[in-house]
C-alpha positions as a Markdown table, in Angstrom:
| # | Residue | x | y | z |
|---|---|---|---|---|
| 1 | Met | 17.3 | 21.5 | 32.8 |
| 2 | Arg | 15.2 | 18.3 | 33.0 |
| 3 | Ser | 11.5 | 18.6 | 32.3 |
| 4 | Asn | 9.0 | 17.4 | 34.9 |
| 5 | Arg | 6.3 | 17.1 | 32.3 |
| 6 | Gln | 4.7 | 13.7 | 32.5 |
| 7 | Gln | 4.9 | 11.6 | 29.4 |
| 8 | Pro | 1.5 | 10.5 | 27.9 |
| 9 | Ser | 0.5 | 6.9 | 28.6 |
| 10 | Glu | -1.1 | 6.6 | 25.1 |
| 11 | Pro | 1.4 | 8.4 | 22.9 |
| 12 | Ile | 0.9 | 6.5 | 19.6 |
| 13 | Leu | -1.7 | 7.4 | 17.0 |
| 14 | His | -2.7 | 5.4 | 13.9 |
| 15 | Val | -4.3 | 7.7 | 11.3 |
| 16 | Asp | -6.2 | 6.0 | 8.4 |
| 17 | Leu | -8.0 | 7.9 | 5.6 |
| 18 | Asp | -11.5 | 6.4 | 5.1 |
| 19 | Ala | -12.1 | 4.6 | 1.8 |
| 20 | Phe | -9.2 | 6.7 | 0.4 |
| 21 | Tyr | -9.1 | 5.8 | -3.3 |
| 22 | Ala | -12.9 | 5.9 | -3.7 |
| 23 | Ser | -13.1 | 9.2 | -1.7 |
| 24 | Val | -10.6 | 10.8 | -3.9 |
| 25 | Glu | -12.5 | 9.7 | -7.0 |
| 26 | Val | -15.7 | 11.3 | -5.6 |
| 27 | Leu | -13.7 | 14.6 | -5.0 |
| 28 | Lys | -12.6 | 14.5 | -8.6 |
| 29 | Asp | -16.1 | 13.8 | -9.9 |
| 30 | Pro | -18.8 | 15.1 | -7.4 |
| 31 | Ala | -21.5 | 13.4 | -9.5 |
| 32 | Leu | -20.3 | 10.2 | -7.9 |
| 33 | Ala | -21.3 | 11.4 | -4.4 |
| 34 | Gly | -23.8 | 9.1 | -2.7 |
| 35 | Lys | -23.4 | 6.3 | -5.3 |
| 36 | Pro | -21.8 | 2.9 | -4.8 |
| 37 | Val | -18.3 | 3.5 | -6.2 |
| 38 | Ala | -15.6 | 0.9 | -6.8 |
| 39 | Val | -12.1 | 1.7 | -7.8 |
| 40 | Gly | -10.7 | -1.0 | -10.1 |
| 41 | Ser | -11.5 | -2.7 | -13.4 |
| 42 | Pro | -14.9 | -4.1 | -14.3 |
| 43 | Ala | -13.2 | -6.6 | -16.6 |
| 44 | Pro | -13.9 | -10.3 | -15.9 |
| 45 | Arg | -10.5 | -10.7 | -14.2 |
| 46 | Gly | -10.6 | -7.3 | -12.5 |
| 47 | Val | -10.7 | -6.8 | -8.7 |
| 48 | Val | -12.1 | -4.1 | -6.5 |
| 49 | Met | -9.2 | -2.0 | -5.1 |
| 50 | Ser | -11.3 | 0.3 | -3.0 |
| 51 | Ala | -15.0 | 0.7 | -2.3 |
| 52 | Ser | -17.0 | 3.7 | -1.1 |
| 53 | Tyr | -19.1 | 3.2 | 2.1 |
| 54 | Glu | -22.2 | 3.2 | -0.1 |
| 55 | Ala | -20.7 | 0.2 | -1.9 |
| 56 | Arg | -19.6 | -1.5 | 1.3 |
| 57 | Ala | -23.1 | -1.3 | 2.6 |
| 58 | Arg | -24.0 | -3.5 | -0.4 |
| 59 | Gly | -21.4 | -6.1 | 0.5 |
| 60 | Leu | -18.4 | -4.9 | -1.6 |
| 61 | His | -14.9 | -4.8 | -0.3 |
| 62 | Ser | -11.3 | -4.5 | -1.5 |
| 63 | Ala | -9.8 | -7.5 | -3.3 |
| 64 | Met | -13.3 | -8.8 | -4.3 |
| 65 | Pro | -13.5 | -10.0 | -7.9 |
| 66 | Ser | -15.3 | -7.4 | -10.0 |
| 67 | Val | -17.7 | -10.1 | -11.4 |
| 68 | Arg | -18.9 | -10.8 | -7.9 |
| 69 | Ala | -19.1 | -7.1 | -7.0 |
| 70 | Arg | -21.3 | -6.6 | -10.0 |
| 71 | Arg | -23.6 | -9.4 | -9.0 |
| 72 | Leu | -24.0 | -8.0 | -5.4 |
| 73 | Cys | -24.4 | -4.4 | -6.6 |
| 74 | Pro | -25.5 | -4.1 | -10.3 |
| 75 | Asp | -25.5 | -0.3 | -10.1 |
| 76 | Val | -21.9 | -0.1 | -8.8 |
| 77 | Val | -19.9 | 2.6 | -10.7 |
| 78 | Phe | -16.4 | 1.3 | -11.6 |
| 79 | Val | -13.6 | 4.0 | -11.8 |
| 80 | Pro | -10.1 | 3.2 | -13.0 |
| 81 | Pro | -7.4 | 4.0 | -10.4 |
| 82 | Asp | -5.5 | 7.3 | -10.6 |
| 83 | Phe | -2.3 | 6.8 | -8.6 |
| 84 | Asp | -1.0 | 10.2 | -9.5 |
| 85 | Ala | -4.0 | 11.8 | -7.8 |
| 86 | Tyr | -3.7 | 9.4 | -4.8 |
| 87 | Arg | 0.0 | 10.3 | -4.3 |
| 88 | Ala | -0.8 | 14.0 | -4.5 |
| 89 | Tyr | -3.4 | 13.7 | -1.7 |
| 90 | Ser | -1.1 | 11.3 | 0.2 |
| 91 | Asn | 1.7 | 13.9 | 0.2 |
| 92 | Arg | -0.6 | 16.6 | 1.6 |
| 93 | Phe | -1.8 | 14.1 | 4.2 |
| 94 | Arg | 1.7 | 13.4 | 5.3 |
| 95 | Glu | 2.3 | 17.2 | 5.6 |
| 96 | Ile | -0.6 | 17.5 | 8.0 |
| 97 | Leu | 0.8 | 14.7 | 10.1 |
| 98 | Gln | 4.3 | 16.1 | 10.2 |
| 99 | Ala | 2.9 | 19.5 | 11.2 |
| 100 | His | 1.9 | 17.8 | 14.5 |
| 101 | Ser | 5.0 | 15.6 | 15.0 |
| 102 | Pro | 8.2 | 14.7 | 13.2 |
| 103 | Ala | 7.8 | 11.1 | 14.2 |
| 104 | Val | 5.6 | 9.9 | 11.4 |
| 105 | Glu | 5.9 | 6.4 | 9.9 |
| 106 | Pro | 3.9 | 6.0 | 6.7 |
| 107 | Leu | 2.5 | 2.5 | 6.1 |
| 108 | Ser | 0.9 | 3.2 | 2.7 |
| 109 | Leu | -0.6 | 6.1 | 0.8 |
| 110 | Asp | -3.5 | 6.5 | 3.2 |
| 111 | Glu | -2.3 | 5.5 | 6.7 |
| 112 | Ala | 0.6 | 6.2 | 9.1 |
| 113 | Phe | 1.7 | 5.9 | 12.7 |
| 114 | Val | 2.4 | 9.1 | 14.6 |
| 115 | Asp | 4.3 | 9.3 | 17.9 |
| 116 | Val | 3.1 | 12.5 | 19.7 |
| 117 | Thr | 5.2 | 12.1 | 22.8 |
| 118 | Gly | 7.1 | 15.3 | 22.1 |
| 119 | Ala | 4.1 | 17.2 | 20.8 |
| 120 | Thr | 1.8 | 17.3 | 23.8 |
| 121 | Leu | 3.3 | 20.5 | 25.2 |
| 122 | Leu | 2.3 | 22.4 | 22.0 |
| 123 | Phe | -1.0 | 20.7 | 21.1 |
| 124 | Gly | -2.3 | 19.1 | 24.3 |
| 125 | Pro | -2.9 | 15.4 | 25.1 |
| 126 | Pro | -2.9 | 12.7 | 22.3 |
| 127 | Val | -6.7 | 12.7 | 22.0 |
| 128 | Gln | -6.7 | 16.4 | 21.3 |
| 129 | Ile | -3.9 | 15.9 | 18.7 |
| 130 | Gly | -5.9 | 13.2 | 17.1 |
| 131 | Glu | -8.9 | 15.4 | 16.8 |
| 132 | Arg | -6.8 | 18.3 | 15.4 |
| 133 | Ile | -5.5 | 15.9 | 12.7 |
| 134 | Arg | -9.0 | 14.8 | 11.8 |
| 135 | Arg | -10.2 | 18.4 | 11.5 |
| 136 | Ala | -7.2 | 19.3 | 9.4 |
| 137 | Val | -7.8 | 16.4 | 7.0 |
| 138 | Arg | -11.4 | 17.4 | 6.6 |
| 139 | Gln | -10.7 | 21.1 | 6.1 |
| 140 | Asp | -7.6 | 20.8 | 3.9 |
| 141 | Leu | -8.3 | 17.7 | 1.9 |
| 142 | Ser | -12.1 | 17.3 | 2.2 |
| 143 | Leu | -11.5 | 13.7 | 3.3 |
| 144 | Thr | -12.3 | 11.9 | 6.5 |
| 145 | Ala | -9.9 | 10.1 | 8.8 |
| 146 | Ser | -10.2 | 7.6 | 11.5 |
| 147 | Val | -7.7 | 7.7 | 14.4 |
| 148 | Gly | -6.7 | 5.1 | 17.0 |
| 149 | Val | -4.9 | 6.3 | 20.1 |
| 150 | Gly | -3.1 | 3.8 | 22.3 |
| 151 | Pro | 0.0 | 2.9 | 24.3 |
| 152 | Asn | 1.7 | 1.2 | 21.3 |
| 153 | Lys | 1.4 | 0.6 | 17.6 |
| 154 | Leu | -0.6 | -2.6 | 17.9 |
| 155 | Leu | -3.4 | -1.1 | 20.0 |
| 156 | Ala | -3.5 | 2.2 | 18.0 |
| 157 | Lys | -3.9 | 0.2 | 14.8 |
| 158 | Leu | -6.7 | -2.0 | 16.2 |
| 159 | Ala | -8.4 | 1.1 | 17.7 |
| 160 | Ser | -8.5 | 3.0 | 14.3 |
| 161 | Thr | -10.0 | 0.0 | 12.6 |
| 162 | Arg | -12.8 | 0.0 | 15.1 |
| 163 | Ala | -13.2 | 3.7 | 14.9 |
| 164 | Lys | -14.1 | 3.6 | 11.2 |
| 165 | Pro | -15.6 | 5.4 | 9.5 |
| 166 | Asp | -14.8 | 9.0 | 10.6 |
| 167 | Gly | -14.2 | 8.3 | 14.3 |
| 168 | Leu | -11.6 | 8.3 | 17.0 |
| 169 | Leu | -11.1 | 5.6 | 19.6 |
| 170 | Val | -8.8 | 5.5 | 22.6 |
| 171 | Val | -7.4 | 2.3 | 24.2 |
| 172 | Pro | -6.3 | 3.5 | 27.7 |
| 173 | Ala | -3.2 | 1.9 | 29.2 |
| 174 | Gly | -5.3 | 0.6 | 32.0 |
| 175 | Gly | -8.0 | -0.9 | 29.7 |
| 176 | Val | -5.9 | -3.0 | 27.3 |
| 177 | Ala | -7.3 | -6.4 | 28.4 |
| 178 | Ser | -11.0 | -5.3 | 28.3 |
| 179 | Phe | -10.4 | -4.0 | 24.7 |
| 180 | Leu | -8.5 | -7.0 | 23.4 |
| 181 | Asp | -10.1 | -9.9 | 25.1 |
| 182 | Pro | -13.4 | -10.0 | 23.1 |
| 183 | Leu | -11.7 | -9.5 | 19.7 |
| 184 | Pro | -11.4 | -12.5 | 17.3 |
| 185 | Val | -7.9 | -13.8 | 17.0 |
| 186 | Glu | -7.8 | -12.7 | 13.3 |
| 187 | Ala | -7.6 | -9.1 | 14.5 |
| 188 | Leu | -4.0 | -9.7 | 15.6 |
| 189 | Trp | -1.1 | -9.1 | 13.3 |
| 190 | Gly | 0.4 | -12.3 | 12.0 |
| 191 | Ile | -2.8 | -14.4 | 12.2 |
| 192 | Gly | -4.0 | -15.2 | 8.7 |
| 193 | Glu | -6.7 | -17.6 | 7.6 |
| 194 | Arg | -4.5 | -20.7 | 8.0 |
| 195 | Thr | -3.3 | -19.8 | 11.5 |
| 196 | Ala | -6.8 | -18.9 | 12.6 |
| 197 | Glu | -8.0 | -22.4 | 11.4 |
| 198 | Thr | -5.2 | -24.0 | 13.4 |
| 199 | Leu | -6.2 | -22.1 | 16.5 |
| 200 | Ser | -9.9 | -22.8 | 16.0 |
| 201 | Arg | -9.2 | -26.5 | 16.1 |
| 202 | Leu | -7.8 | -26.0 | 19.6 |
| 203 | Gly | -10.9 | -24.1 | 20.6 |
| 204 | Ile | -9.1 | -20.7 | 20.4 |
| 205 | Arg | -11.3 | -18.1 | 18.7 |
| 206 | Thr | -10.9 | -14.9 | 20.8 |
| 207 | Val | -7.9 | -13.0 | 22.0 |
| 208 | Ala | -8.8 | -13.8 | 25.5 |
| 209 | Glu | -8.7 | -17.6 | 24.8 |
| 210 | Leu | -5.4 | -17.2 | 23.0 |
| 211 | Ala | -3.9 | -15.3 | 26.0 |
| 212 | Arg | -4.9 | -18.1 | 28.4 |
| 213 | Thr | -3.4 | -20.9 | 26.2 |
| 214 | Pro | -0.1 | -22.3 | 27.7 |
| 215 | Leu | 3.0 | -21.5 | 25.6 |
| 216 | Ala | 3.9 | -25.2 | 25.4 |
| 217 | Ile | 0.7 | -26.0 | 23.5 |
| 218 | Leu | 1.1 | -23.2 | 21.1 |
| 219 | Asp | 4.8 | -24.2 | 20.5 |
| 220 | Arg | 3.7 | -27.6 | 19.3 |
| 221 | Val | 1.2 | -26.3 | 16.7 |
| 222 | Leu | 2.8 | -23.0 | 15.6 |
| 223 | Gly | 6.5 | -23.2 | 16.5 |
| 224 | Glu | 8.2 | -21.4 | 19.3 |
| 225 | Gly | 8.9 | -18.1 | 17.6 |
| 226 | Gln | 5.4 | -17.5 | 16.4 |
| 227 | Ala | 3.8 | -18.8 | 19.6 |
| 228 | Arg | 5.7 | -16.3 | 21.8 |
| 229 | Gly | 5.0 | -13.4 | 19.5 |
| 230 | Leu | 1.3 | -14.1 | 19.4 |
| 231 | Leu | 1.1 | -14.4 | 23.2 |
| 232 | Asp | 2.8 | -11.0 | 23.4 |
| 233 | Leu | 0.2 | -9.5 | 21.1 |
| 234 | Ala | -2.7 | -11.1 | 22.9 |
| 235 | Ala | -1.4 | -9.4 | 26.0 |
| 236 | Gly | -1.2 | -6.1 | 24.2 |
| 237 | Arg | 2.6 | -6.0 | 24.3 |
| 238 | Asp | 4.3 | -4.3 | 21.3 |
| 239 | Asp | 7.7 | -2.5 | 21.8 |
| 240 | Arg | 8.2 | -1.4 | 18.2 |
| 241 | Arg | 9.1 | 2.3 | 17.9 |
| 242 | Val | 7.6 | 4.6 | 15.3 |
| 243 | Val | 10.2 | 4.8 | 12.6 |
| 244 | Pro | 10.1 | 8.1 | 10.6 |
| 245 | Phe | 9.9 | 7.9 | 6.8 |
| 246 | Glu | 12.7 | 6.0 | 5.1 |
| 247 | Ala | 13.6 | 5.7 | 1.5 |
| 248 | Pro | 11.7 | 3.1 | -0.5 |
| 249 | Lys | 13.3 | -0.3 | -1.1 |
| 250 | Ser | 11.7 | -0.8 | -4.5 |
| 251 | Val | 9.4 | 0.7 | -7.1 |
| 252 | Ser | 7.2 | -1.5 | -9.3 |
| 253 | His | 4.2 | -1.6 | -11.5 |
| 254 | Glu | 2.2 | -4.5 | -12.8 |
| 255 | Glu | -1.0 | -5.2 | -14.7 |
| 256 | Thr | -3.5 | -8.0 | -14.8 |
| 257 | Tyr | -5.1 | -8.3 | -18.3 |
| 258 | Pro | -8.6 | -9.2 | -19.2 |
| 259 | Arg | -7.3 | -11.9 | -21.6 |
| 260 | Asp | -4.1 | -13.9 | -21.6 |
| 261 | Leu | -1.3 | -12.4 | -23.7 |
| 262 | Asp | 0.7 | -14.8 | -25.9 |
| 263 | Asp | 1.9 | -12.7 | -28.8 |
| 264 | Arg | 5.6 | -11.7 | -28.3 |
| 265 | Gly | 5.1 | -8.3 | -29.8 |
| 266 | Glu | 2.2 | -7.6 | -27.5 |
| 267 | Val | 4.1 | -8.8 | -24.4 |
| 268 | Leu | 7.1 | -6.6 | -25.3 |
| 269 | Arg | 4.8 | -3.6 | -25.7 |
| 270 | Glu | 3.4 | -4.2 | -22.2 |
| 271 | Ile | 6.9 | -4.6 | -20.8 |
| 272 | Leu | 7.9 | -1.3 | -22.4 |
| 273 | Ala | 4.8 | 0.5 | -21.1 |
| 274 | Leu | 5.5 | -0.8 | -17.5 |
| 275 | Ser | 9.1 | 0.2 | -17.8 |
| 276 | His | 8.1 | 3.7 | -18.6 |
| 277 | Arg | 5.7 | 3.8 | -15.6 |
| 278 | Val | 8.4 | 2.6 | -13.2 |
| 279 | Ala | 11.1 | 4.9 | -14.6 |
| 280 | Ser | 8.7 | 7.9 | -14.3 |
| 281 | Arg | 8.0 | 7.0 | -10.7 |
| 282 | Leu | 11.8 | 6.7 | -10.0 |
| 283 | Arg | 12.4 | 10.2 | -11.5 |
| 284 | Ala | 9.5 | 11.7 | -9.7 |
| 285 | Asp | 10.7 | 10.3 | -6.3 |
| 286 | Gly | 14.3 | 11.1 | -7.0 |
| 287 | Tyr | 15.8 | 7.6 | -7.1 |
| 288 | Arg | 17.6 | 5.3 | -9.4 |
| 289 | Gly | 17.8 | 1.5 | -9.1 |
| 290 | Arg | 20.2 | -1.3 | -10.0 |
| 291 | Thr | 18.2 | -4.5 | -9.8 |
| 292 | Val | 15.5 | -5.0 | -12.5 |
| 293 | Thr | 12.8 | -7.6 | -11.9 |
| 294 | Leu | 10.4 | -9.1 | -14.4 |
| 295 | Lys | 7.3 | -10.7 | -13.0 |
| 296 | Leu | 5.1 | -13.0 | -15.2 |
| 297 | Arg | 2.0 | -14.8 | -14.0 |
| 298 | Leu | 0.6 | -17.7 | -16.0 |
| 299 | Pro | -3.1 | -18.7 | -16.4 |
| 300 | Ser | -2.4 | -21.4 | -13.8 |
| 301 | Phe | -1.6 | -18.6 | -11.3 |
| 302 | Ser | 2.0 | -19.8 | -11.0 |
| 303 | Thr | 4.4 | -16.9 | -11.1 |
| 304 | Leu | 7.8 | -16.6 | -12.8 |
| 305 | Thr | 10.2 | -14.0 | -11.4 |
| 306 | Arg | 13.6 | -13.1 | -12.9 |
| 307 | Ser | 16.0 | -10.4 | -11.9 |
| 308 | Arg | 19.3 | -8.9 | -12.9 |
| 309 | Thr | 21.5 | -6.4 | -11.3 |
| 310 | Leu | 23.1 | -3.7 | -13.4 |
| 311 | Pro | 26.6 | -2.3 | -12.8 |
| 312 | Arg | 25.2 | 1.2 | -12.5 |
| 313 | Ala | 21.9 | 2.5 | -11.2 |
| 314 | Thr | 19.4 | 3.9 | -13.7 |
| 315 | Asp | 16.1 | 5.7 | -13.9 |
| 316 | Val | 15.8 | 5.4 | -17.7 |
| 317 | Ala | 12.9 | 3.3 | -19.1 |
| 318 | Ala | 15.1 | 2.2 | -22.1 |
| 319 | Asp | 17.5 | 0.6 | -19.7 |
| 320 | Leu | 14.8 | -1.2 | -17.7 |
| 321 | Tyr | 13.1 | -2.4 | -20.9 |
| 322 | Gly | 16.4 | -3.8 | -22.3 |
| 323 | Val | 17.0 | -5.8 | -19.1 |
| 324 | Ala | 13.4 | -7.0 | -18.8 |
| 325 | Arg | 13.3 | -8.0 | -22.5 |
| 326 | Asp | 16.5 | -10.0 | -22.1 |
| 327 | Leu | 15.1 | -11.7 | -19.0 |
| 328 | Leu | 12.0 | -12.7 | -21.1 |
| 329 | Asp | 14.2 | -14.0 | -23.9 |
| 330 | Arg | 16.1 | -16.2 | -21.5 |
| 331 | Leu | 13.1 | -18.1 | -20.3 |
| 332 | Pro | 13.2 | -21.8 | -21.5 |
| 333 | Pro | 11.7 | -22.2 | -25.0 |
| 334 | Gly | 8.0 | -22.7 | -25.3 |
| 335 | Arg | 4.9 | -20.8 | -26.0 |
| 336 | Arg | 3.5 | -19.2 | -22.9 |
| 337 | Arg | 0.4 | -17.1 | -22.1 |
| 338 | Phe | 0.6 | -14.4 | -19.4 |
| 339 | Arg | -2.3 | -13.1 | -17.3 |
| 340 | Leu | -0.1 | -10.6 | -15.4 |
| 341 | Ile | 3.1 | -8.8 | -16.2 |
| 342 | Gly | 5.1 | -6.6 | -13.8 |
| 343 | Val | 8.4 | -4.7 | -13.9 |
| 344 | Gly | 10.1 | -3.6 | -10.7 |
| 345 | Val | 13.4 | -1.9 | -9.7 |
| 346 | Ser | 15.1 | -2.4 | -6.3 |
| 347 | Arg | 18.5 | -1.6 | -4.7 |
| 348 | Leu | 17.6 | 2.1 | -5.0 |
| 349 | Glu | 19.8 | 5.1 | -4.4 |
| 350 | Pro | 19.2 | 8.8 | -4.4 |
| 351 | Ala | 19.6 | 10.5 | -7.8 |
| 352 | Gly | 22.5 | 12.9 | -7.7 |
| 353 | Ala | 25.3 | 14.3 | -9.8 |
| 354 | Glu | 25.7 | 10.9 | -11.6 |
| 355 | Gln | 22.4 | 11.7 | -13.3 |
| 356 | Ile | 24.4 | 13.7 | -15.9 |
| 357 | Ala | 26.4 | 10.6 | -16.7 |
| 358 | Leu | 23.3 | 8.7 | -17.8 |
| 359 | Val | 23.6 | 10.1 | -21.3 |
| 360 | Arg | 26.5 | 7.7 | -21.8 |
| 361 | Gly | 24.4 | 5.3 | -24.0 |
| 362 | Gly | 22.6 | 8.1 | -25.9 |
| 363 | Arg | 20.1 | 10.8 | -24.8 |
| 364 | Trp | 17.2 | 8.5 | -23.7 |
| 365 | Asn | 17.1 | 10.1 | -20.3 |
| 366 | Gln | 16.5 | 13.6 | -21.8 |
| 367 | Ala | 13.8 | 12.3 | -24.0 |
| 368 | Glu | 12.1 | 10.6 | -21.1 |
| 369 | Leu | 12.4 | 13.8 | -19.0 |
| 370 | Ala | 10.6 | 15.6 | -21.8 |
| 371 | Leu | 7.8 | 13.0 | -21.6 |
| 372 | Asp | 7.6 | 13.6 | -17.9 |
| 373 | Arg | 7.1 | 17.3 | -18.5 |
| 374 | Val | 4.5 | 16.8 | -21.2 |
| 375 | Glu | 2.5 | 14.3 | -19.0 |
| 376 | Gly | 2.9 | 16.6 | -16.0 |
| 377 | Lys | 1.2 | 19.4 | -18.0 |
| 378 | Phe | -1.4 | 17.6 | -20.1 |
| 379 | Gly | -2.0 | 14.3 | -18.2 |
| 380 | Arg | -0.9 | 10.7 | -18.4 |
| 381 | Gly | -0.8 | 9.4 | -21.9 |
| 382 | Ala | -0.4 | 12.8 | -23.6 |
| 383 | Ala | 3.0 | 11.6 | -24.9 |
| 384 | Met | 4.5 | 8.2 | -25.3 |
| 385 | Pro | 6.8 | 6.2 | -27.5 |
| 386 | Ala | 5.3 | 5.6 | -30.9 |
| 387 | Val | 5.3 | 1.8 | -30.4 |
| 388 | Leu | 2.8 | 2.3 | -27.6 |
| 389 | Leu | 0.3 | 4.3 | -29.6 |
| 390 | Glu | -1.7 | 1.2 | -30.5 |
| 391 | Arg | -1.7 | 0.0 | -26.9 |
| 392 | Gly | -2.9 | 3.4 | -25.7 |
| 393 | Thr | -6.2 | 2.9 | -27.5 |
| 394 | Arg | -7.0 | -0.3 | -25.5 |
| 395 | Arg | -8.5 | -0.6 | -22.0 |
| 396 | Trp | -6.6 | -3.2 | -20.0 |
| 397 | Gly | -7.3 | -4.9 | -16.7 |
| 398 | Thr | -6.2 | -4.1 | -13.2 |
| 399 | Ala | -3.1 | -2.1 | -12.6 |
| 400 | Ala | -1.1 | -2.1 | -9.4 |
| 401 | Ser | 1.7 | 0.3 | -8.5 |
| 402 | Ala | 3.9 | -0.3 | -5.5 |
| 403 | Arg | 6.4 | 1.7 | -3.5 |
| 404 | Thr | 7.9 | -0.6 | -0.9 |
| 405 | Ile | 9.1 | 0.9 | 2.3 |
| 406 | Arg | 11.2 | -1.0 | 4.8 |
| 407 | Pro | 8.8 | -2.7 | 7.3 |
| 408 | Pro | 9.0 | -1.7 | 10.9 |
| 409 | Ala | 11.1 | -4.1 | 13.0 |
| 410 | Pro | 10.9 | -6.1 | 15.2 |
| 411 | Gly | 7.5 | -7.8 | 14.9 |
| 412 | Pro | 5.2 | -8.6 | 12.0 |
| 413 | Pro | 3.9 | -5.8 | 9.7 |
| 414 | Pro | 0.3 | -4.7 | 10.0 |
| 415 | Arg | -2.1 | -6.4 | 7.6 |
| 416 | Arg | -4.2 | -4.2 | 5.4 |
| 417 | Arg | -7.9 | -4.5 | 6.1 |
| 418 | Gly | -9.3 | -3.1 | 2.9 |
| 419 | Asn | -9.7 | 0.5 | 4.0 |
| 420 | Ala | -8.1 | 2.1 | 0.9 |
């Protein structure tokens, strides 16, 4: 029997946790409440990964160099990132969203799209669902969330950005133009600093001015594909569906160091430590990978990337390290210094029965599983290979861990606005 229930005209929610990393750190240490908190490294080459709203009021924001953050706010409290804690909160956040709709598309640890088209019969109109989610996040996680409600993903995302912090904003289907027109063109996906400068030279600074620009003019300066896409966004058109969670495409970890590394032994120790971080993430998420990538950034900021694909997928750090070390050795001869080192794995597949076969080259996988159990009980760094003991006493620079999910298609992915 066909239902006569009317479909909501604003069925898409974008839910974004406010100052996520910094807020989790305050929950871990209540003494930080009310203080300007920055997650990241205070080292000269460190960057701010997340800032509390007290810190933002002093001019701090994500991706800001730590040196500048310290100048703007001398009393800022720097806290190293704790990705294990962030993932734990993120998993509980996703459970709250999925309790309201199965159509949840995570974009990162702290934000997701939710299509509530099929949930209104149970929970009421989309605005009520958005408020239910905000209450659940506050009650269950002690965090705040901002929610944007709109006819599509573009408008929901823009609405949540303008609802921050701790708010909800609806863009009605009949009010799209009045919402979009006053916004700066940089608010639209796909318009970065360079494109904004190009448009500014044409006198285009707002979305309304972009929407009124003839396609032929934009074609000449931007190219046909980008021009048409931007005109669609300026009109509020976005036909991308909410794609429920899909398996990650890659897992990686990288670190930026407070001083350049040029000693081979030290570089190899860092590669080994990164390999263990990546392998641990693979095992925790239930994946193995075949393509190993080594990333090296020089003091000049040029980046070397080398990859190799294995005949069989693995989640063993010894395997990752062996490939990464060989990739390092195959670089052209010459003394190099590195400011950043990263190890990544792609071409992932679910870990299954083949896991047992990984003992083929020894029993490394069992040893690493034992390390996982020790760290799970006593915390990261409670157990490690002996060669990393010396490294464990140092405090390095900025760490970054990534879990890449297939971007929604078609259309450009949303740009992060520094709300972590």
